C-alpha positions as CSV (number, residue, x, y, z in Angstrom):
1,M,12.4,-34.1,57.3
2,T,14.3,-30.9,58.5
3,I,17.5,-29.8,57.0
4,N,19.3,-30.2,60.1
5,Q,18.6,-34.1,60.0
6,Q,21.6,-33.5,57.3
7,T,24.1,-33.9,59.9
8,P,27.3,-36.8,59.7
9,L,27.3,-38.9,62.7
10,Q,30.7,-40.2,62.2
11,S,29.8,-43.5,61.7
12,G,33.1,-44.9,61.7
13,F,33.4,-45.4,58.0
14,T,35.0,-43.6,55.0
15,T,35.1,-43.3,51.4
16,A,37.3,-46.2,51.7
17,S,35.4,-48.3,53.4
18,S,34.4,-51.5,51.5
19,A,31.1,-53.5,51.2
20,E,32.5,-56.7,53.8
21,E,33.2,-54.1,56.3
22,V,30.1,-52.0,56.7
23,I,28.2,-55.4,56.4
24,A,30.6,-57.6,58.9
25,S,28.5,-57.8,61.9
26,V,25.3,-57.8,60.4
27,D,23.5,-61.2,59.9
28,L,20.5,-61.3,57.6
29,G,19.5,-64.6,58.4
30,G,15.4,-64.8,57.1
31,K,15.5,-61.7,55.7
32,T,14.5,-60.8,52.1
33,A,16.0,-57.8,50.2
34,L,15.1,-56.6,46.6
35,V,18.0,-54.7,44.2
36,T,17.1,-53.4,41.1
37,G,20.2,-53.5,38.6
38,G,21.4,-56.4,41.3
39,Y,23.3,-57.9,38.1
40,S,25.5,-54.9,37.1
41,G,27.9,-53.1,38.7
42,L,27.1,-52.1,42.0
43,G,24.1,-54.1,42.0
44,L,25.8,-57.1,41.1
45,E,28.0,-56.1,44.2
46,T,25.7,-55.3,46.7
47,T,23.5,-58.8,45.6
48,R,26.7,-60.6,46.5
49,T,27.3,-59.3,49.7
50,L,23.5,-59.2,51.0
51,V,23.9,-63.1,50.0
52,K,26.9,-63.3,52.0
53,A,25.2,-61.9,55.0
54,G,22.2,-64.8,54.5
55,A,19.7,-62.9,53.0
56,R,17.3,-64.0,50.4
57,V,17.6,-61.5,47.5
58,L,15.3,-60.5,44.6
59,V,16.7,-59.3,41.4
60,P,14.1,-57.6,38.7
61,A,15.9,-57.6,35.3
62,R,15.8,-56.5,32.1
63,R,17.6,-58.9,30.8
64,P,17.0,-62.1,32.5
65,D,19.1,-64.2,30.9
66,L,22.3,-62.2,31.4
67,A,21.1,-62.0,35.3
68,T,20.7,-65.4,35.7
69,S,24.2,-66.0,33.9
70,R,26.4,-63.7,35.9
71,L,24.1,-64.6,39.7
72,D,24.7,-68.4,38.9
73,G,26.2,-69.9,41.7
74,L,24.7,-67.4,44.6
75,K,22.4,-68.9,46.7
76,G,18.7,-67.7,47.5
77,V,19.0,-65.6,44.3
78,S,15.8,-65.0,42.3
79,V,15.5,-63.4,39.0
80,I,12.4,-61.5,37.9
81,P,12.2,-60.2,34.5
82,M,11.3,-56.3,34.6
83,D,12.0,-53.3,32.2
84,L,11.9,-50.0,34.5
85,A,11.1,-48.0,31.2
86,D,8.2,-50.0,30.5
87,L,5.5,-49.7,33.4
88,V,3.5,-52.5,32.2
89,S,6.3,-54.7,33.0
90,V,7.0,-52.9,36.3
91,R,3.4,-53.6,37.0
92,R,3.6,-57.0,36.6
93,A,6.6,-57.9,38.1
94,G,5.4,-55.7,41.4
95,E,2.0,-57.8,41.6
96,C,4.1,-61.3,41.0
97,L,6.1,-60.5,43.9
98,C,2.8,-59.4,45.9
99,E,1.4,-62.6,45.1
100,S,4.7,-65.0,45.6
101,E,6.3,-62.8,49.0
102,P,4.9,-62.5,52.4
103,K,7.1,-59.6,53.3
104,L,9.8,-57.5,51.8
105,D,12.8,-56.2,54.4
106,I,14.9,-54.3,52.0
107,A,14.7,-52.5,48.6
108,I,17.6,-50.9,46.9
109,A,16.7,-49.2,43.7
110,A,20.5,-48.9,42.5
111,A,19.5,-49.7,38.6
112,G,19.8,-46.3,36.4
113,V,21.1,-44.8,33.1
114,M,23.0,-41.5,33.0
115,A,23.9,-39.1,30.4
116,S,21.6,-40.9,28.1
117,P,20.7,-39.5,24.2
118,E,17.5,-38.4,24.1
119,R,15.7,-41.1,24.1
120,R,11.4,-41.1,24.8
121,V,9.9,-44.1,26.7
122,G,6.3,-44.7,27.5
123,P,3.9,-41.9,26.3
124,G,7.0,-39.6,25.5
125,W,8.7,-39.3,29.0
126,E,12.6,-38.1,28.8
127,S,13.8,-41.7,29.3
128,Q,16.2,-40.9,32.5
129,F,13.5,-39.5,34.4
130,A,11.5,-42.3,33.3
131,I,13.9,-45.3,34.1
132,N,15.7,-43.7,37.1
133,H,12.8,-42.2,38.8
134,L,9.1,-43.3,37.7
135,G,10.4,-47.0,37.3
136,H,10.9,-46.8,41.0
137,F,8.2,-44.7,41.9
138,V,5.4,-47.4,40.3
139,L,7.5,-50.6,41.5
140,I,8.1,-49.4,45.1
141,N,4.6,-48.2,45.4
142,L,3.3,-51.8,44.6
143,L,5.8,-53.3,47.2
144,L,4.7,-51.0,49.6
145,P,2.3,-53.7,51.3
146,L,4.9,-56.1,51.4
147,L,7.5,-53.6,53.1
148,A,4.8,-52.9,55.8
149,N,4.5,-56.4,56.4
150,A,8.3,-56.5,57.4
151,G,8.0,-54.9,60.4
152,G,11.0,-52.3,59.9
153,A,11.7,-52.0,56.3
154,R,14.5,-50.1,54.3
155,V,14.2,-48.6,50.9
156,V,17.5,-47.0,49.3
157,S,17.1,-44.8,46.5
158,Y,20.4,-44.6,44.9
159,S,21.0,-40.8,43.8
160,S,24.2,-39.2,42.9
161,A,26.7,-36.1,43.5
162,G,24.8,-34.9,39.8
163,H,21.5,-34.2,41.4
164,H,23.8,-30.8,41.9
165,L,23.5,-30.3,38.3
166,S,19.5,-29.3,38.3
167,D,16.7,-29.1,40.5
168,I,13.2,-30.5,39.4
169,R,11.9,-28.8,35.9
170,W,8.4,-28.5,36.9
171,D,7.3,-26.5,34.0
172,D,9.4,-29.1,31.4
173,L,10.0,-32.5,33.1
174,N,10.6,-34.0,30.1
175,F,12.6,-31.2,28.3
176,D,10.1,-30.9,25.3
177,H,11.8,-27.5,25.4
178,G,15.5,-28.4,24.3
179,Y,17.4,-31.6,25.6
180,D,20.6,-31.6,27.7
181,R,21.5,-35.2,28.6
182,W,23.6,-33.7,31.9
183,L,20.7,-31.8,33.0
184,A,18.3,-34.3,32.3
185,Y,20.1,-36.9,34.3
186,G,20.7,-34.5,37.2
187,Q,16.9,-33.7,37.1
188,S,16.2,-37.7,37.7
189,K,18.6,-37.6,40.5
190,T,17.3,-34.9,42.5
191,A,14.2,-37.0,41.9
192,N,15.8,-40.0,43.3
193,V,16.3,-38.0,46.4
194,L,12.9,-36.2,47.0
195,F,11.3,-39.8,46.7
196,A,13.1,-40.8,49.6
197,V,12.2,-38.1,51.4
198,H,8.2,-38.2,51.1
199,L,8.2,-42.0,51.3
200,D,10.0,-41.9,54.4
201,A,7.0,-39.4,55.4
202,V,4.7,-41.7,54.5
203,G,6.0,-44.9,55.4
204,K,7.4,-44.3,58.9
205,N,4.1,-45.1,60.6
206,N,4.1,-48.5,58.9
207,G,7.9,-49.1,59.5
208,I,9.3,-48.2,56.5
209,R,12.3,-45.8,56.4
210,A,13.9,-44.3,53.3
211,F,17.3,-43.0,52.5
212,S,19.0,-41.7,49.3
213,L,22.6,-41.6,48.4
214,H,25.5,-40.8,46.3
215,P,27.8,-43.9,46.0
216,G,30.7,-42.2,44.9
217,A,32.8,-41.6,41.3
218,I,32.9,-45.4,40.0
219,I,33.9,-46.6,36.2
220,T,31.0,-49.2,36.0
221,D,28.2,-50.1,33.1
222,L,26.3,-46.7,33.9
223,Q,29.0,-45.0,31.9
224,R,27.2,-47.3,28.7
225,D,26.2,-43.9,27.3
226,M,29.3,-42.4,27.0
227,T,32.4,-42.8,24.8
228,T,35.6,-43.9,25.7
229,A,37.2,-40.3,24.5
230,E,34.7,-38.3,26.4
231,Q,35.7,-40.6,29.5
232,I,39.6,-40.2,28.8
233,E,38.7,-36.4,28.3
234,R,37.3,-36.1,31.6
235,G,40.2,-37.8,33.3
236,W,38.0,-40.8,34.2
237,I,40.0,-42.9,32.3
238,D,43.3,-43.3,30.3
239,A,43.5,-44.6,26.8
240,E,44.1,-48.5,28.0
241,G,40.8,-48.2,29.8
242,N,42.3,-48.0,33.5
243,V,40.9,-45.8,35.8
244,I,42.8,-42.8,36.7
245,G,40.1,-40.5,38.0
246,P,41.2,-39.1,41.5
247,G,39.0,-40.4,44.3
248,F,37.5,-42.8,42.1
249,K,35.9,-46.1,44.1
250,T,36.3,-49.9,43.6
251,S,32.9,-51.7,43.2
252,S,33.0,-52.5,46.8
253,E,33.7,-49.1,48.2
254,G,31.2,-47.7,45.7
255,S,28.3,-50.6,46.9
256,A,29.5,-49.8,50.8
257,T,27.3,-46.7,51.5
258,G,24.2,-48.2,50.0
259,L,24.7,-51.4,51.9
260,W,25.4,-49.2,55.0
261,A,21.9,-47.3,54.4
262,A,20.4,-50.3,54.1
263,T,21.2,-52.3,57.4
264,S,23.1,-50.2,59.9
265,P,21.4,-49.8,63.4
266,V,22.4,-46.4,64.0
267,L,19.9,-45.5,61.5
268,D,17.3,-47.2,63.2
269,S,15.5,-44.0,64.2
270,R,16.1,-42.2,61.4
271,G,15.1,-41.7,57.4
272,G,14.7,-39.4,54.7
273,V,18.0,-38.6,54.7
274,Y,20.8,-38.3,51.8
275,C,24.2,-39.7,52.5
276,E,27.6,-40.4,51.5
277,D,30.8,-42.0,52.4
278,C,28.7,-44.6,54.7
279,D,27.2,-41.5,56.5
280,I,24.6,-38.8,56.4
281,A,25.9,-36.0,54.2
282,P,26.3,-32.2,55.4
283,L,23.9,-29.7,53.6
284,A,26.0,-28.7,50.6
285,S,26.8,-24.9,50.7
286,P,25.3,-22.8,48.2
287,G,28.1,-21.7,46.3
288,G,29.7,-25.2,46.3
289,S,30.1,-27.7,43.4
290,M,29.1,-31.2,43.4
291,D,33.0,-32.3,43.9
292,D,32.3,-30.8,47.3
293,G,30.0,-33.2,47.9
294,G,26.9,-32.9,50.4
295,V,23.2,-32.6,49.1
296,R,21.3,-29.6,48.1
297,G,18.9,-28.0,49.9
298,Y,15.9,-28.6,47.1
299,A,16.7,-31.6,46.8
300,I,15.3,-32.7,50.4
301,D,12.6,-30.0,50.9
302,P,9.5,-31.8,51.7
303,E,7.0,-29.3,50.1
304,S,8.8,-30.3,46.7
305,A,9.0,-33.9,47.5
306,E,5.5,-33.8,48.1
307,R,4.8,-32.4,44.9
308,L,7.0,-34.8,43.0
309,W,5.1,-37.7,44.5
310,Q,1.6,-36.4,43.6
311,M,3.0,-35.6,40.1
312,S,4.4,-38.8,40.0
313,A,1.2,-40.3,40.7
314,Q,-0.9,-38.6,38.8
315,I,1.8,-39.1,35.5
316,T,1.5,-43.3,36.3
317,G,-1.8,-43.6,37.8
318,V,-0.5,-45.4,41.0
319,N,-1.2,-44.2,44.2
320,I,0.5,-44.1,47.6
321,N,-1.1,-47.3,48.4
322,G,0.4,-49.2,45.7
323,G,-3.2,-49.4,43.7
324,A,-3.6,-48.4,39.9
325,T,-5.7,-45.0,40.1
326,A,-9.0,-44.6,38.4
């Protein structure tokens, strides 16, 4: 991918476009989609919208009983037990899906955590990097055969404007030398963008195109590790819990960009780009802030994307073809 691909298309949609609007003319009959986090927040809104468009939807869930309860009444939805923090669980889910499904047309990696206190998972991995990036890296690699079978699949990786907070800390991925929850979140969100860049590069010959995105500012379960007082101090909510942050979106508006990236025909010949507000985002200016929008150059650098991919493969033991390394 070259940086000049980060040029808005003037899609006709805006920051206020809803999920229903961006998918209004899309028929997903006969299509199968997978949505991680598909029973909470933007993931739940995404699942509902995909079902309305005719898709079967697979929802990997850390809390399958809760997922089943929240998704009750939606036809064509299947819940698969899976915990992104536990790669044994991720492998089990991936292998189960490869046995049960002939193809996968859409994969939306919407699950994640934000600003978590210092936690370690697996062999000592920093939890935000492990859950937001490594878990999805393993899952999508395992599902590559199904995506290739679709003959035109799309993978959508939820990132955030938070990627502006940190590039990949190549010499200290796990924050072994001092933890900062926001920098750790920023690194994981940069990893989400780089993952889409390299997945698109290696997958496009098999019809797999990948995209990353910033959904916008939305209050959902993602803020579970933030106190109410902190959210009030940041001006996101008031004392009664009402959302008052300027520019905050509804869940429908927040899920719109991911659905647009997963289904819009204007992206048929494109991939590896970062999107926001239902369009391709511009390149961020070097002196800009995350509030200004756009994507940082370090997050779409092809060499960094390949480096992170190879490092992730070594860390997890999963290679490009979806199998376990020796």
